[in-house]
N, C-alpha and C positions, 0 to 999 in steps of 0.2 A: 120626407124621403128617408127610407131606411136602407141600410147596407148590411149585408152579411159579411162578417169578418172572421178570420181564423187566426189562431196563434201559431207560432212556429211549431210548438209541440203537436197541435192538432193536425197540421199539414204533414209533419213527419210521420205521425201515426197513420194518416190516411193512405200514404204512399209507401209505407214500410221502410222509411229511411230514417237516418239519425237526424237530430236537430242540427248538428254540425253541417250535414250535407245541405239541408234547406238554407241555413245561413250562408253557406258558400254560394248557392244559387242566387241568393239575394246580393251578396257582395260582388259576384261576377256580372250582375246586371241581367241575369236570365229571368228572375222572378222579382216583380215589384212588391215592395212592402212600404208601409208608412209607420212613422213613429208617433205614438200618442203617449205623451209624457215619457216614461221610461220603457214603454212596451212596444215591441214591433208587432204589427198586425198586417194581415194580407187580406185584401178585398176578394170576395168570391169572383168578381169579374177578372181580376188580375190572375187569380189562380186558374181560371178557365182558359185564359190566353196562354199561360205557361204550359198547361196540359196540351192545348191544341198545337203549340209550337213543338212540343216534344213528340207528339204523334206524327206531325208532318215530317219531322226530321228523324226518321227511325235509325239513321246511322249514328246518332248521338247515343250516349250511354243511358239516357233517361227514356226508356220505352214504357209507356203506361199500358197496363193490362188490367182487366177486371180481376178483382180478388174474389176467391171462392168464399162463400158464406160459412164454410166449415172450419174457419180458423179458430184455434183455441182461444178461450176468453181470458185466460190468465197465463202469462209467460212463466216458464220455469226458470228458476234461478240459474241453472246450469246453461241455459240457452242465451244468456246475456240480457234478457229482459225486454229488448226493444224489437225483436223479430216477429212478434205476433201482434195481431190487431183484434180488438173486440168486435163482436157482431155489429154494434152501433156505429163504429168507425167504418167498417166495411160497407154498411148500408149507406152512410153519408157519402162515402167516396163514389159508390156506384150511382147514386142519385146525381152527383156532380158530373160524372161521365155521361149519364143519359142527357142531362141538360146541354152539355157540350155537343153531343151528337145531334140533338134537335136543332141547336143554333147553327151548326155547320151545314146541316141538310137544308135549313131555311135559306142560308146565304147562297148555297149552290142553286136552289130553285129560283131565287130572285136575280141571279146573274145571267 
């Protein structure tokens, strides 16, 4: 059995947030993570659940929207560095959102 995992940095890049924000989500119990030795990792299934909860509760501050593929590949130093995502990160995030939408649609059909 294989599991897809993401680091705090990967999740932060996927959603255009800081690593501190993702760590707060974990600390507040909104996003599950597990520790492997000294490293925190997030299972793809836990990430999908977090995204689903954020989408269901649009009144919260975390609203997930697809990212345009036109994001610059390199952040400028004056922009603070963490506000842009690479095309690979954008593609990975959009794939994750598509999987979530398919899973949600399947749940609704089976209900």
